[in-house]
Z-matrix of the N, CA and C atoms (Angstrom, degrees):
N
C 1 1.461
C 2 1.540 1 108.11
N 3 1.326 2 115.72 1 131.07
C 4 1.498 3 118.36 2 -179.51
C 5 1.538 4 110.42 3 -69.11
N 6 1.307 5 114.12 4 152.31
C 7 1.430 6 121.97 5 -179.51
C 8 1.521 7 109.53 6 -86.53
N 9 1.319 8 118.71 7 118.94
C 10 1.459 9 124.68 8 179.82
C 11 1.504 10 107.15 9 -85.36
N 12 1.340 11 114.82 10 115.64
C 13 1.466 12 119.53 11 -176.50
C 14 1.530 13 111.26 12 -99.80
N 15 1.335 14 117.51 13 -17.82
C 16 1.462 15 120.35 14 179.71
C 17 1.533 16 108.77 15 -135.81
N 18 1.339 17 117.55 16 91.98
C 19 1.473 18 120.55 17 -177.74
C 20 1.523 19 113.49 18 -60.81
N 21 1.356 20 115.99 19 -34.43
C 22 1.489 21 118.87 20 179.43
C 23 1.545 22 110.40 21 -61.03
N 24 1.324 23 116.00 22 -45.17
C 25 1.474 24 118.55 23 -178.99
C 26 1.530 25 109.88 24 -66.09
N 27 1.303 26 118.10 25 -38.00
C 28 1.464 27 120.06 26 -179.65
C 29 1.520 28 110.27 27 -64.95
N 30 1.319 29 119.27 28 -47.05
C 31 1.471 30 121.17 29 179.44
C 32 1.537 31 111.01 30 -66.44
N 33 1.284 32 117.74 31 -39.56
C 34 1.477 33 120.10 32 177.42
C 35 1.523 34 109.31 33 -62.52
N 36 1.319 35 117.29 34 -45.04
C 37 1.454 36 120.91 35 178.55
C 38 1.515 37 112.79 36 -60.11
N 39 1.339 38 116.22 37 -44.99
C 40 1.457 39 119.73 38 178.82
C 41 1.543 40 112.42 39 -64.57
N 42 1.325 41 115.32 40 -35.69
C 43 1.463 42 120.11 41 177.33
C 44 1.515 43 110.34 42 -66.48
N 45 1.336 44 117.97 43 -45.18
C 46 1.479 45 121.76 44 178.93
C 47 1.524 46 108.79 45 -60.62
N 48 1.336 47 117.45 46 -43.42
C 49 1.447 48 118.77 47 -178.19
C 50 1.547 49 111.78 48 -67.78
N 51 1.308 50 117.64 49 -36.28
C 52 1.472 51 120.92 50 177.66
C 53 1.511 52 110.52 51 -64.43
N 54 1.329 53 117.08 52 -44.49
C 55 1.483 54 119.44 53 179.42
C 56 1.522 55 110.83 54 -66.44
N 57 1.359 56 118.21 55 -37.62
C 58 1.425 57 122.36 56 177.96
C 59 1.542 58 111.14 57 -63.68
N 60 1.328 59 116.62 58 -42.60
C 61 1.463 60 120.06 59 178.59
C 62 1.532 61 110.15 60 -65.53
N 63 1.347 62 116.04 61 -41.45
C 64 1.464 63 119.74 62 178.15
C 65 1.533 64 111.20 63 -61.68
N 66 1.331 65 117.56 64 -41.47
C 67 1.474 66 121.68 65 179.79
C 68 1.513 67 110.18 66 -61.75
N 69 1.338 68 116.75 67 -44.72
C 70 1.455 69 119.75 68 178.90
C 71 1.519 70 111.44 69 -64.91
N 72 1.326 71 116.28 70 -43.78
C 73 1.470 72 119.82 71 -179.46
C 74 1.530 73 111.72 72 -62.91
N 75 1.312 74 117.12 73 -40.17
C 76 1.454 75 120.47 74 179.02
C 77 1.520 76 113.93 75 -70.52
N 78 1.325 77 115.74 76 -24.62
C 79 1.460 78 120.30 77 -178.25
C 80 1.520 79 113.34 78 -90.36
N 81 1.317 80 117.22 79 -2.09
C 82 1.477 81 117.82 80 -176.42
C 83 1.527 82 114.41 81 -65.03
N 84 1.302 83 118.82 82 -22.47
C 85 1.457 84 121.63 83 -179.44
C 86 1.552 85 112.29 84 -85.35
N 87 1.321 86 115.48 85 -6.28
C 88 1.462 87 118.96 86 -179.58
C 89 1.548 88 109.67 87 -100.17
N 90 1.334 89 115.14 88 149.36
C 91 1.462 90 118.52 89 -179.81
C 92 1.516 91 109.05 90 -71.36
N 93 1.331 92 114.49 91 142.87
C 94 1.475 93 120.37 92 -175.53
C 95 1.540 94 110.86 93 -81.23
N 96 1.297 95 118.15 94 -47.57
C 97 1.463 96 121.17 95 -176.51
C 98 1.525 97 109.05 96 77.64
N 99 1.307 98 115.08 97 -160.95
C 100 1.468 99 122.04 98 179.52
C 101 1.529 100 109.09 99 -123.71
N 102 1.319 101 114.71 100 172.68
C 103 1.480 102 117.62 101 178.25
C 104 1.516 103 111.55 102 -62.15
N 105 1.339 104 116.51 103 -35.37
C 106 1.467 105 121.54 104 179.65
C 107 1.517 106 112.05 105 -77.59
N 108 1.325 107 117.36 106 -29.61
C 109 1.468 108 122.85 107 -177.31
C 110 1.517 109 108.35 108 -135.31
N 111 1.309 110 114.75 109 79.65
C 112 1.475 111 120.94 110 -173.28
C 113 1.516 112 111.91 111 -71.60
N 114 1.305 113 114.25 112 135.26
C 115 1.457 114 122.49 113 175.26
C 116 1.541 115 108.92 114 -89.70
N 117 1.341 116 117.61 115 176.10
C 118 1.460 117 120.32 116 -178.79
C 119 1.541 118 113.19 117 -67.11
N 120 1.314 119 119.30 118 -18.34
C 121 1.428 120 121.75 119 178.26
C 122 1.514 121 115.27 120 -92.16
N 123 1.322 122 117.75 121 -5.99
C 124 1.450 123 121.25 122 -176.23
C 125 1.545 124 112.62 123 -66.49
N 126 1.307 125 116.27 124 -53.55
C 127 1.470 126 119.57 125 -175.04
C 128 1.532 127 111.59 126 -63.89
N 129 1.354 128 118.32 127 -47.85
C 130 1.496 129 116.56 128 178.91
C 131 1.533 130 113.94 129 -59.37
N 132 1.317 131 116.82 130 -37.87
C 133 1.461 132 119.68 131 179.19
C 134 1.525 133 112.40 132 -68.50
N 135 1.321 134 116.37 133 -44.38
C 136 1.486 135 119.08 134 177.63
C 137 1.518 136 109.44 135 -63.04
N 138 1.326 137 116.95 136 -46.41
C 139 1.469 138 120.41 137 179.39
C 140 1.542 139 109.45 138 -61.91
N 141 1.303 140 118.62 139 -39.68
C 142 1.484 141 120.19 140 178.83
C 143 1.526 142 111.10 141 -64.77
N 144 1.313 143 116.73 142 -40.47
C 145 1.478 144 119.79 143 178.39
C 146 1.553 145 109.60 144 -63.88
N 147 1.314 146 115.53 145 -44.80
C 148 1.500 147 118.81 146 178.27
C 149 1.521 148 111.74 147 -61.13
N 150 1.308 149 116.31 148 -41.24
C 151 1.472 150 119.48 149 178.78
C 152 1.542 151 111.47 150 -65.62
N 153 1.329 152 118.14 151 -38.19
C 154 1.452 153 120.39 152 176.98
C 155 1.518 154 110.17 153 -64.85
N 156 1.302 155 117.38 154 -42.97
C 157 1.486 156 121.46 155 178.53
C 158 1.515 157 109.98 156 -62.92
N 159 1.349 158 118.58 157 -46.91
C 160 1.451 159 121.64 158 179.19
C 161 1.537 160 110.42 159 -61.03
N 162 1.352 161 116.39 160 -42.02
C 163 1.468 162 120.66 161 179.06
C 164 1.503 163 110.87 162 -63.71
N 165 1.298 164 118.68 163 -40.61
C 166 1.467 165 122.00 164 178.08
C 167 1.522 166 111.15 165 -62.83
N 168 1.330 167 115.86 166 -41.33
C 169 1.481 168 120.72 167 178.34
C 170 1.528 169 109.02 168 -62.11
N 171 1.325 170 117.63 169 -46.14
C 172 1.448 171 120.60 170 179.25
C 173 1.525 172 112.18 171 -63.21
N 174 1.341 173 115.66 172 -43.11
C 175 1.475 174 118.46 173 178.97
C 176 1.518 175 112.35 174 -63.47
N 177 1.325 176 117.10 175 -40.10
C 178 1.496 177 119.96 176 176.55
C 179 1.502 178 110.30 177 -68.23
N 180 1.306 179 117.20 178 -35.62
C 181 1.455 180 122.00 179 178.03
C 182 1.544 181 110.66 180 -61.13
N 183 1.314 182 116.20 181 -33.88
C 184 1.465 183 120.48 182 -178.88
C 185 1.506 184 112.02 183 -64.03
N 186 1.344 185 117.58 184 -20.32
C 187 1.465 186 121.97 185 -180.00
C 188 1.502 187 112.02 186 -87.10
N 189 1.356 188 117.42 187 -17.51
C 190 1.449 189 119.37 188 -173.49
C 191 1.521 190 113.12 189 -109.46
N 192 1.321 191 118.21 190 -35.05
C 193 1.481 192 120.47 191 -175.08
C 194 1.503 193 111.19 192 -106.00
N 195 1.328 194 116.00 193 141.47
C 196 1.474 195 119.77 194 178.06
C 197 1.539 196 108.58 195 -75.40
N 198 1.306 197 114.97 196 142.69
C 199 1.450 198 121.16 197 176.87
C 200 1.495 199 110.78 198 -141.97
N 201 1.316 200 114.71 199 169.08
C 202 1.483 201 120.20 200 -179.83
C 203 1.539 202 109.26 201 -72.79
N 204 1.298 203 116.71 202 153.16
C 205 1.460 204 120.36 203 174.29
C 206 1.523 205 109.77 204 -66.54
N 207 1.329 206 116.94 205 161.64
C 208 1.440 207 121.27 206 178.15
C 209 1.542 208 111.43 207 -65.80
N 210 1.334 209 116.59 208 133.73
C 211 1.460 210 116.70 209 176.53
C 212 1.527 211 109.95 210 -74.47
N 213 1.298 212 115.67 211 167.83
C 214 1.494 213 119.95 212 176.91
C 215 1.517 214 110.08 213 -64.53
N 216 1.314 215 116.33 214 152.49
C 217 1.481 216 122.31 215 -178.87
C 218 1.530 217 108.35 216 -75.40
N 219 1.313 218 115.72 217 133.87
C 220 1.463 219 122.48 218 178.48
C 221 1.530 220 108.55 219 -116.59
N 222 1.320 221 116.66 220 117.25
C 223 1.462 222 120.23 221 -176.99
C 224 1.513 223 113.40 222 -78.81
N 225 1.329 224 118.26 223 -33.13
C 226 1.467 225 120.66 224 -175.49
C 227 1.524 226 112.63 225 -55.52
N 228 1.341 227 120.43 226 -51.19
C 229 1.477 228 117.76 227 179.74
C 230 1.521 229 113.49 228 -60.79
N 231 1.334 230 116.92 229 -38.10
C 232 1.465 231 120.53 230 -179.58
C 233 1.536 232 109.03 231 -63.05
N 234 1.306 233 117.07 232 -46.25
C 235 1.477 234 120.83 233 -177.48
C 236 1.555 235 109.99 234 -66.26
N 237 1.348 236 116.11 235 -41.82
C 238 1.458 237 119.42 236 -178.02
C 239 1.538 238 110.20 237 -65.21
N 240 1.316 239 117.55 238 -46.09
C 241 1.497 240 119.72 239 -178.95
C 242 1.534 241 110.54 240 -66.17
N 243 1.333 242 117.13 241 -47.91
C 244 1.472 243 118.62 242 179.46
C 245 1.534 244 110.53 243 -63.06
N 246 1.312 245 116.94 244 -39.41
C 247 1.486 246 120.50 245 177.33
C 248 1.514 247 111.52 246 -60.44
N 249 1.343 248 116.98 247 -40.58
C 250 1.466 249 120.40 248 -178.96
C 251 1.525 250 110.47 249 -65.63
N 252 1.328 251 118.47 250 -36.35
C 253 1.460 252 121.39 251 178.29
C 254 1.524 253 109.45 252 -68.43
N 255 1.317 254 117.99 253 -40.69
C 256 1.455 255 121.98 254 178.35
C 257 1.537 256 109.80 255 -62.87
N 258 1.319 257 117.76 256 -46.30
C 259 1.468 258 122.26 257 178.91
C 260 1.557 259 109.06 258 -60.39
N 261 1.315 260 117.44 259 -42.91
C 262 1.481 261 120.31 260 176.17
C 263 1.517 262 110.90 261 -56.27
N 264 1.289 263 117.15 262 -49.49
C 265 1.460 264 122.22 263 -179.16
C 266 1.510 265 112.37 264 -59.90
N 267 1.318 266 115.72 265 -36.22
C 268 1.467 267 120.69 266 -177.76
C 269 1.509 268 113.63 267 -76.03
N 270 1.331 269 117.50 268 -29.29
C 271 1.485 270 119.16 269 -172.06
C 272 1.528 271 113.40 270 -109.69
N 273 1.324 272 119.66 271 -10.49
C 274 1.459 273 118.87 272 -171.76
C 275 1.519 274 113.59 273 -61.03
N 276 1.341 275 118.80 274 -34.00
C 277 1.471 276 119.86 275 -178.32
C 278 1.550 277 110.20 276 -73.79
N 279 1.318 278 118.10 277 -27.77
C 280 1.482 279 120.00 278 -179.55
C 281 1.523 280 113.00 279 -93.65
N 282 1.340 281 116.63 280 -38.50
C 283 1.445 282 120.39 281 -173.69
C 284 1.556 283 112.27 282 -91.68
N 285 1.311 284 116.23 283 -16.43
C 286 1.464 285 120.01 284 -178.81
C 287 1.517 286 111.20 285 91.07
N 288 1.323 287 115.71 286 159.29
C 289 1.452 288 122.54 287 -175.91
C 290 1.517 289 112.72 288 -64.07
N 291 1.325 290 119.12 289 -40.72
C 292 1.458 291 121.68 290 -175.10
C 293 1.524 292 110.42 291 -66.27
N 294 1.311 293 118.65 292 -55.64
C 295 1.476 294 121.19 293 -177.68
C 296 1.529 295 111.14 294 -64.40
N 297 1.307 296 117.22 295 -39.00
C 298 1.458 297 120.78 296 179.20
C 299 1.528 298 112.10 297 -64.44
N 300 1.332 299 116.62 298 -39.73
C 301 1.462 300 119.82 299 179.01
C 302 1.513 301 111.09 300 -68.73
N 303 1.336 302 117.26 301 -42.35
C 304 1.455 303 120.33 302 178.47
C 305 1.552 304 110.23 303 -60.41
N 306 1.349 305 115.88 304 -44.38
C 307 1.463 306 120.55 305 178.05
C 308 1.524 307 111.38 306 -63.74
N 309 1.321 308 117.92 307 -41.98
C 310 1.447 309 122.51 308 178.02
C 311 1.523 310 111.21 309 -57.59
N 312 1.335 311 116.47 310 -49.84
C 313 1.467 312 120.65 311 -178.31
C 314 1.539 313 109.89 312 -65.24
N 315 1.304 314 118.21 313 -43.77
C 316 1.458 315 121.66 314 -179.20
C 317 1.518 316 110.70 315 -62.77
N 318 1.318 317 118.62 316 -44.87
C 319 1.470 318 122.45 317 179.60
C 320 1.524 319 110.94 318 -66.25
N 321 1.330 320 117.88 319 -45.45
C 322 1.452 321 121.51 320 -177.48
C 323 1.532 322 109.94 321 -66.55
N 324 1.337 323 115.83 322 -36.13
C 325 1.475 324 119.70 323 179.32
C 326 1.532 325 111.70 324 -65.25
N 327 1.329 326 115.88 325 -28.91
C 328 1.460 327 119.32 326 -179.90
C 329 1.539 328 112.26 327 -66.68
N 330 1.328 329 117.56 328 -11.51
C 331 1.486 330 120.11 329 176.95
C 332 1.530 331 111.25 330 -70.14
N 333 1.303 332 117.52 331 -20.00
C 334 1.457 333 121.48 332 -177.94
C 335 1.520 334 111.34 333 -89.64
N 336 1.331 335 116.43 334 145.07
C 337 1.462 336 119.12 335 175.27
C 338 1.527 337 111.59 336 -73.26
N 339 1.331 338 118.57 337 -8.15
C 340 1.448 339 123.87 338 178.37
C 341 1.545 340 111.49 339 -99.15
N 342 1.320 341 117.27 340 19.82
C 343 1.472 342 122.34 341 -174.90
C 344 1.536 343 111.45 342 -60.80
N 345 1.338 344 114.25 343 130.70
C 346 1.456 345 121.18 344 175.22
C 347 1.543 346 105.93 345 -132.16
N 348 1.335 347 117.16 346 114.70
C 349 1.458 348 121.38 347 -174.50
C 350 1.534 349 113.39 348 -55.59
N 351 1.332 350 117.81 349 -42.83
C 352 1.458 351 120.29 350 -178.38
C 353 1.519 352 111.36 351 -60.90
N 354 1.317 353 116.76 352 -46.26
C 355 1.490 354 121.27 353 178.83
C 356 1.514 355 110.87 354 -64.22
N 357 1.324 356 117.64 355 -37.46
C 358 1.456 357 121.17 356 179.33
C 359 1.516 358 111.48 357 -62.91
N 360 1.361 359 115.53 358 -44.89
C 361 1.478 360 119.94 359 -179.84
C 362 1.530 361 110.72 360 -65.86
N 363 1.321 362 116.57 361 -41.78
C 364 1.491 363 120.31 362 178.04
C 365 1.550 364 110.63 363 -61.64
N 366 1.335 365 115.50 364 -45.14
C 367 1.478 366 119.68 365 177.93
C 368 1.542 367 109.95 366 -63.02
N 369 1.362 368 115.46 367 -42.38
C 370 1.419 369 119.18 368 178.43
C 371 1.529 370 113.44 369 -60.23
N 372 1.354 371 116.44 370 -41.72
C 373 1.481 372 120.22 371 177.77
C 374 1.514 373 110.75 372 -63.52
N 375 1.332 374 117.70 373 -42.43
C 376 1.465 375 120.46 374 -178.89
C 377 1.530 376 110.48 375 -66.98
N 378 1.316 377 116.41 376 -43.24
C 379 1.464 378 118.99 377 -179.90
C 380 1.551 379 111.58 378 -70.08
N 381 1.341 380 115.54 379 -33.32
C 382 1.480 381 118.43 380 174.98
C 383 1.514 382 110.97 381 -62.46
N 384 1.334 383 115.93 382 -43.91
C 385 1.481 384 119.38 383 178.38
C 386 1.535 385 110.12 384 -62.84
N 387 1.333 386 117.27 385 -40.21
C 388 1.442 387 120.22 386 177.90
C 389 1.535 388 111.48 387 -64.95
N 390 1.329 389 116.41 388 -42.42
C 391 1.465 390 120.78 389 177.89
C 392 1.522 391 112.60 390 -61.08
N 393 1.318 392 116.23 391 -43.60
C 394 1.479 393 120.22 392 176.74
C 395 1.518 394 110.04 393 -62.77
N 396 1.326 395 116.32 394 -44.32
C 397 1.471 396 119.95 395 -179.68
C 398 1.511 397 112.18 396 -60.96
N 399 1.330 398 116.40 397 -46.08
C 400 1.490 399 120.47 398 -176.79
C 401 1.516 400 112.24 399 -75.79
N 402 1.332 401 116.97 400 -52.36
C 403 1.450 402 118.75 401 -171.28
C 404 1.521 403 114.73 402 -84.33
N 405 1.318 404 117.66 403 -41.23
C 406 1.484 405 119.17 404 -176.54
C 407 1.515 406 110.33 405 -87.05
N 408 1.321 407 118.77 406 -48.86
C 409 1.446 408 120.40 407 -177.60
C 410 1.536 409 113.06 408 -81.51
N 411 1.321 410 115.59 409 -49.51
C 412 1.467 411 119.25 410 -177.32
C 413 1.536 412 113.48 411 -72.13
N 414 1.302 413 117.83 412 -53.63
C 415 1.456 414 121.71 413 -175.56
C 416 1.533 415 113.13 414 -91.41
N 417 1.330 416 116.81 415 -7.32
C 418 1.444 417 124.11 416 177.35
C 419 1.547 418 111.78 417 57.29
N 420 1.311 419 117.73 418 40.53
C 421 1.467 420 122.26 419 177.00
C 422 1.543 421 107.70 420 -76.76
N 423 1.286 422 115.48 421 146.34
C 424 1.459 423 120.71 422 -178.99
C 425 1.503 424 110.50 423 -87.23
N 426 1.300 425 115.16 424 72.26
C 427 1.494 426 122.15 425 177.59
C 428 1.528 427 105.60 426 -117.22
N 429 1.335 428 115.25 427 131.86
C 430 1.453 429 119.15 428 176.33
C 431 1.505 430 111.08 429 -67.83
N 432 1.308 431 115.62 430 135.58
C 433 1.482 432 119.58 431 -179.02
C 434 1.533 433 109.20 432 -82.09
N 435 1.307 434 117.01 433 -39.05
C 436 1.466 435 122.61 434 -179.35
C 437 1.522 436 109.97 435 -120.81
N 438 1.296 437 118.82 436 167.10
C 439 1.482 438 120.85 437 179.55
C 440 1.487 439 110.14 438 -58.38
N 441 1.347 440 114.51 439 134.12
C 442 1.453 441 121.77 440 178.55
C 443 1.520 442 115.49 441 74.41
N 444 1.300 443 119.56 442 0.47
C 445 1.473 444 122.24 443 -177.86
C 446 1.490 445 112.98 444 -105.12
N 447 1.307 446 115.08 445 153.64
C 448 1.484 447 121.27 446 174.06
C 449 1.493 448 109.63 447 -136.16
């Protein structure tokens, strides 16, 4: 059995490989297409392959480079971040993309012991502008930008 010198790298690598395998498995029902004419399954499969390769590199790295042991599991940050995503999903249609994104970033940032409200709001504003640009303007998704708007 190989000696694992960096448990963090090993677990990160295994996680990347699991997500890559899941992406490929979920994309099997979609047509692949070609590089010139990509089908709906092309991007998830390529991304899945890249994640598997990255995960393998991390897992192999865990055998060669020394790393810190795994820290103890902390439930509070997990609950706060997952809760903020749930709140976002529940309010985005009523509160609009901008306010929901700002709230998501502020709530998720509170999971860190380095939380600074001003920085969280600024990050939320920038990410909200990016979300509007990508999803509403770029992809033309029918998501309200502000409360009550479509």
